[in-house]
C-alpha positions as CSV (number, residue, x, y, z in Angstrom):
1,M,21.9,-9.1,7.7
2,N,18.2,-11.1,6.8
3,Q,18.8,-10.6,2.9
4,L,15.4,-9.5,1.2
5,T,14.6,-13.1,-0.6
6,D,11.6,-13.9,-2.9
7,S,9.7,-17.5,-3.1
8,Y,12.4,-18.8,-5.6
9,G,15.3,-17.7,-3.4
10,R,16.1,-15.1,-5.9
11,K,17.9,-12.4,-3.6
12,I,17.3,-8.6,-4.3
13,E,20.3,-6.8,-4.0
14,Y,19.1,-4.1,-7.0
15,V,16.7,-1.2,-6.7
16,R,16.3,0.9,-9.9
17,I,14.7,4.6,-8.1
18,S,12.3,6.8,-10.5
19,V,12.8,10.2,-9.1
20,T,10.3,11.9,-11.6
21,D,7.8,10.8,-14.1
22,R,8.9,14.0,-16.5
23,C,11.0,13.9,-18.9
24,D,12.2,15.9,-21.9
25,L,12.1,13.8,-24.6
26,R,9.7,11.8,-26.4
27,C,11.3,8.4,-27.2
28,A,8.3,6.4,-29.1
29,Y,8.9,3.3,-26.9
30,C,8.9,4.7,-23.6
31,M,6.6,8.0,-23.4
32,P,3.5,8.5,-26.1
33,V,3.5,11.7,-27.9
34,G,1.3,14.0,-26.3
35,F,1.6,12.5,-22.6
36,K,0.5,14.9,-19.5
37,D,-0.9,12.3,-17.0
38,Y,2.1,13.4,-14.9
39,R,1.8,12.4,-10.9
40,E,1.8,15.5,-8.7
41,P,4.8,16.5,-6.7
42,A,2.8,16.1,-3.9
43,G,2.7,12.4,-4.3
44,W,6.3,12.2,-5.0
45,L,8.5,10.6,-2.8
46,H,10.5,13.0,-1.0
47,F,14.3,12.6,-0.6
48,D,13.8,12.1,2.8
49,E,11.7,9.3,2.4
50,I,13.9,7.5,-0.4
51,V,17.1,7.7,1.9
52,R,14.8,6.6,4.3
53,L,13.6,3.3,2.4
54,A,17.5,2.4,0.7
55,S,18.7,2.4,4.5
56,I,16.0,-0.3,5.1
57,L,16.7,-2.1,2.1
58,S,20.7,-1.5,2.6
59,A,20.2,-3.2,5.5
60,H,18.8,-5.8,4.2
61,G,21.4,-7.0,1.1
62,T,20.9,-4.0,-1.3
63,R,24.1,-2.7,-2.6
64,R,23.0,-1.5,-5.9
65,I,21.0,1.4,-6.5
66,R,20.2,3.5,-10.3
67,L,18.7,6.1,-10.6
68,T,16.0,6.8,-13.3
69,G,13.0,8.6,-14.9
70,G,11.4,9.6,-16.6
71,E,14.7,11.7,-16.8
72,P,16.5,12.0,-13.5
73,L,18.5,14.6,-14.3
74,L,15.2,16.6,-14.1
75,R,14.9,16.3,-10.2
76,K,16.2,19.6,-8.7
77,N,18.7,18.7,-6.4
78,L,19.9,15.2,-7.5
79,P,23.6,15.2,-6.4
80,D,22.2,15.6,-3.0
81,L,20.9,12.5,-3.3
82,V,23.3,10.6,-5.0
83,A,25.1,11.9,-2.2
84,R,22.8,11.0,1.1
85,L,22.4,7.7,-0.8
86,R,26.0,6.7,-0.4
87,D,26.6,8.1,3.0
88,E,23.3,8.2,5.0
89,A,21.8,5.1,3.3
90,N,25.1,3.1,3.1
91,I,24.5,2.3,-0.5
92,P,28.0,1.6,-2.4
93,D,27.3,1.2,-5.8
94,V,24.9,4.6,-7.4
95,S,24.1,5.0,-11.0
96,V,22.1,7.1,-12.9
97,S,20.2,6.3,-16.1
98,T,19.9,10.1,-18.7
99,N,19.3,11.1,-21.7
100,A,22.5,13.3,-21.2
101,V,21.1,16.6,-22.7
102,R,21.8,17.8,-19.2
103,L,24.6,16.2,-18.5
104,P,27.0,19.3,-18.9
105,R,25.3,21.0,-16.1
106,F,25.6,18.2,-13.9
107,A,28.1,16.0,-14.2
108,K,31.0,17.1,-11.8
109,A,28.7,17.8,-9.2
110,L,27.2,14.3,-9.6
111,K,31.1,12.8,-9.7
112,E,31.9,14.7,-6.3
113,A,28.4,13.4,-4.6
114,G,29.8,10.2,-5.4
115,L,27.8,8.6,-8.3
116,A,29.6,5.7,-10.0
117,R,28.6,5.9,-13.6
118,V,26.1,6.7,-16.1
119,N,24.2,5.1,-18.3
120,I,23.1,7.3,-21.5
121,S,20.3,6.5,-24.0
122,L,21.1,6.7,-27.8
123,D,19.7,4.9,-30.2
124,S,20.9,6.5,-33.3
125,L,23.7,8.1,-34.7
126,D,21.5,10.1,-37.2
127,R,20.2,13.6,-36.1
128,E,17.0,13.5,-38.5
129,K,16.4,10.2,-36.9
130,I,17.0,11.0,-33.2
131,A,14.7,13.8,-33.4
132,K,12.5,11.7,-34.8
133,I,12.5,8.2,-32.2
134,C,13.2,11.3,-29.5
135,G,10.4,13.8,-30.6
136,R,13.3,16.8,-30.1
137,D,16.5,17.8,-32.3
138,V,19.1,16.6,-29.7
139,L,21.5,14.5,-31.1
140,P,24.7,17.4,-30.4
141,Q,23.4,17.7,-26.9
142,I,23.6,13.9,-26.3
143,L,27.1,14.4,-27.9
144,A,28.1,16.6,-25.5
145,G,26.5,15.0,-22.3
146,I,28.7,12.0,-23.1
147,D,31.8,14.2,-23.3
148,A,31.0,15.7,-20.0
149,A,30.4,12.2,-18.5
150,L,33.8,11.1,-19.9
151,E,35.4,14.3,-18.7
152,A,33.9,13.8,-15.2
153,D,35.4,10.5,-15.2
154,L,31.8,8.7,-14.9
155,R,33.4,5.6,-15.8
156,P,32.1,3.1,-17.7
157,V,30.0,5.2,-20.0
158,K,27.5,2.9,-21.1
159,I,25.4,3.5,-24.3
160,N,22.1,2.3,-24.6
161,M,20.7,1.7,-27.9
162,V,17.3,-0.1,-27.9
163,L,17.0,-1.8,-31.6
164,M,14.1,-0.9,-33.5
165,P,12.8,-2.3,-36.7
166,G,13.1,-0.3,-39.7
167,V,14.4,2.1,-37.9
168,N,18.1,1.9,-36.3
169,D,18.9,-2.0,-36.7
170,M,20.4,-1.1,-39.3
171,E,23.1,0.8,-37.7
172,V,24.6,-1.6,-35.1
173,E,27.7,-1.9,-36.5
174,D,28.3,2.0,-36.7
175,M,27.1,2.3,-33.2
176,F,29.8,-0.2,-32.4
177,N,32.9,1.4,-33.8
178,F,31.4,5.1,-32.6
179,C,31.2,3.1,-29.1
180,R,34.9,1.5,-29.7
181,E,36.8,4.5,-30.8
182,R,35.3,6.7,-27.8
183,G,36.3,4.0,-25.1
184,L,32.4,3.3,-24.2
185,T,30.4,0.6,-23.2
186,L,27.6,-0.2,-25.4
187,R,24.5,-2.1,-24.4
188,M,21.9,-3.4,-26.8
189,I,18.3,-3.6,-25.6
190,E,15.0,-6.0,-27.4
191,T,11.9,-3.4,-27.1
192,M,9.6,-4.7,-24.3
193,P,6.2,-5.2,-24.7
194,I,5.1,-2.1,-22.0
195,G,1.7,-0.3,-23.0
196,D,0.5,0.3,-26.2
197,T,3.8,2.1,-26.5
198,G,5.9,0.1,-26.1
199,R,3.6,-3.0,-28.2
200,K,3.5,-0.5,-31.6
201,T,7.4,0.0,-31.3
202,G,8.1,-3.6,-32.4
203,T,11.6,-5.8,-31.5
204,V,14.2,-7.1,-33.2
205,S,15.8,-10.5,-31.6
206,L,19.5,-9.7,-30.8
207,Q,20.6,-13.3,-31.0
208,P,21.3,-13.0,-35.0
209,V,22.8,-9.3,-33.9
210,M,24.9,-11.2,-31.6
211,A,26.1,-13.7,-33.4
212,K,27.2,-11.8,-36.0
213,L,29.2,-9.4,-34.1
214,R,31.1,-12.3,-32.4
215,E,31.5,-13.8,-35.9
216,E,33.0,-10.4,-37.1
217,H,35.0,-9.0,-34.1
218,G,35.8,-11.9,-32.2
219,L,34.2,-11.3,-29.3
220,I,35.0,-13.2,-26.2
221,P,32.7,-13.5,-23.2
222,V,33.6,-11.8,-20.3
223,M,32.2,-11.0,-16.9
224,I,31.5,-7.4,-16.2
225,P,31.0,-7.0,-12.4
226,L,29.9,-2.9,-12.2
227,G,26.0,-2.3,-12.5
228,G,24.9,-5.9,-11.4
229,G,21.7,-6.0,-14.2
230,P,20.7,-8.3,-16.7
231,A,22.9,-7.5,-19.7
232,R,25.5,-10.5,-20.7
233,Y,28.5,-8.9,-21.9
234,W,31.4,-9.7,-24.9
235,Q,34.0,-8.2,-25.4
236,T,37.2,-7.0,-27.9
237,P,40.1,-9.9,-28.3
238,D,42.2,-6.8,-26.9
239,G,39.6,-6.4,-23.8
240,K,39.0,-2.3,-24.9
241,T,35.9,-2.1,-26.4
242,Q,32.9,-4.1,-24.5
243,I,29.0,-5.1,-25.5
244,G,26.3,-5.7,-23.5
245,F,23.5,-7.8,-24.8
246,I,19.8,-7.1,-22.4
247,T,17.5,-9.9,-24.2
248,P,14.1,-10.5,-22.0
249,I,12.3,-11.2,-25.2
250,S,14.2,-13.7,-27.2
251,D,16.4,-14.9,-24.2
252,H,14.8,-13.6,-20.8
253,F,16.7,-13.5,-17.4
254,C,13.7,-14.1,-15.4
255,E,15.6,-17.1,-13.0
256,T,18.9,-14.5,-11.9
257,C,16.5,-11.4,-11.5
258,N,18.0,-9.6,-8.9
259,R,16.1,-6.2,-8.8
260,V,13.0,-4.3,-8.3
261,R,11.8,-0.8,-9.4
262,L,10.0,2.3,-6.8
263,S,8.3,4.4,-8.6
264,V,8.4,8.3,-7.9
265,D,4.7,8.0,-6.4
266,G,6.2,5.2,-4.3
267,T,5.2,2.0,-5.3
268,I,7.8,-0.9,-6.0
269,Y,7.0,-3.4,-9.1
270,L,8.6,-6.4,-8.7
271,C,8.5,-7.2,-12.3
272,L,8.4,-5.6,-15.8
273,G,5.9,-7.8,-17.1
274,Q,3.8,-8.7,-14.0
275,E,1.3,-6.1,-11.9
276,A,2.6,-7.5,-8.6
277,R,3.7,-4.4,-6.8
278,I,4.0,-2.6,-3.3
279,E,2.8,0.5,-1.9
280,M,5.6,1.9,-0.1
281,R,4.2,5.7,-0.1
282,D,1.4,5.1,2.6
283,L,3.4,3.2,4.8
284,L,6.6,5.5,4.9
285,R,4.3,8.5,5.6
286,Q,2.0,6.7,8.9
287,H,4.9,5.2,10.2
288,P,7.9,8.1,10.3
289,D,9.6,6.5,13.8
290,D,9.2,2.8,13.1
291,D,10.2,0.7,10.3
292,R,9.0,-2.8,11.5
293,P,5.6,-1.9,8.9
294,I,7.9,-1.3,6.0
295,L,10.2,-4.3,6.3
296,D,6.9,-6.2,7.1
297,A,5.8,-4.9,4.0
298,L,8.5,-5.4,1.6
299,R,9.4,-9.0,3.2
300,Q,5.6,-10.3,2.8
301,G,5.7,-8.2,-0.9
302,I,9.2,-9.2,-2.1
303,E,7.6,-13.0,-1.3
304,Q,5.5,-12.6,-4.2
305,K,7.6,-11.4,-7.1
306,P,6.6,-13.6,-9.7
307,W,8.8,-16.0,-11.3
308,Q,8.9,-14.4,-14.6
309,H,7.1,-12.2,-17.3
310,D,4.6,-12.9,-19.4
311,F,6.0,-10.6,-22.8
312,L,5.6,-13.3,-24.9
313,Q,2.3,-14.9,-23.7
314,T,0.1,-12.0,-23.2
315,P,2.1,-8.7,-24.2
316,E,-1.4,-6.7,-24.0
317,K,-0.9,-7.3,-20.3
318,I,0.9,-4.5,-19.1
319,V,-0.8,-0.9,-19.7
320,R,1.2,1.1,-18.0
321,F,4.4,2.5,-19.9
322,M,8.1,2.3,-19.3
323,S,8.2,6.1,-18.1
324,Q,5.7,5.3,-15.4
325,T,8.1,2.0,-13.9
326,G,10.9,3.6,-13.7
327,G,13.6,3.0,-16.4
């Protein structure tokens, strides 16, 4: 196997694939209110194209795929794609990031298709606050989705909490206790200034949050093999509760970045904080029976993966927003 590696020696083992740019919520840090500039489905990658590209990536070192959006459960027949990624593309670790609103309908089918686990966005336990953050009154549906994921044994169920100044940064202890009581893994995330929407949200540094939780709960560092993403994990002394911190602003992890993102229109973004990209859709459609041009483009493009983001130096640089990039 000839591993796909960038010019800094980082092996690309993890790909996040957006299966739709559409979402049934409007979270403040992800998508602008009233946004309607969706890609046309004709421009979306078909499942055959996604599986083909995943197969090429798998043959050259990719071991993990996370399906994202928008909201991936809006994409019709998503369990079929999960099964094909595992069986045809030989991806051993397939997971999904979701707002959980539709999980009660799909959790069992996703598990039966071979989905490993889910990451669920939950930024507050306050119903009115969730309605304001998400643009809809959906806290009961999200909680039902969490229950459905647990019942379907999509474990570990990871809760993603994006800390926003003056919005939910006072709820850290409540969220930690909520996750501890239910056997969930909490992941706290610093807001990234992607697009005008992300910049307006503001960022809370997780460094003091991490220090406080470590002191109050005696947290100890731990390695969690599942996921392969950027979170740095700690756990309670009894080993029953884990919490991860994703700190792209206060303590970036660019030197260990092993991932790229494939958008729904076939663009591979090599870095969240840079515009470097590889356009794959036309290549896939122009060469339906020859994988060599696809692999050549991947090799040449990934060699250009930037060393790190420029969020601190030039936060205004990225004009796209998170739902267009793919989670």
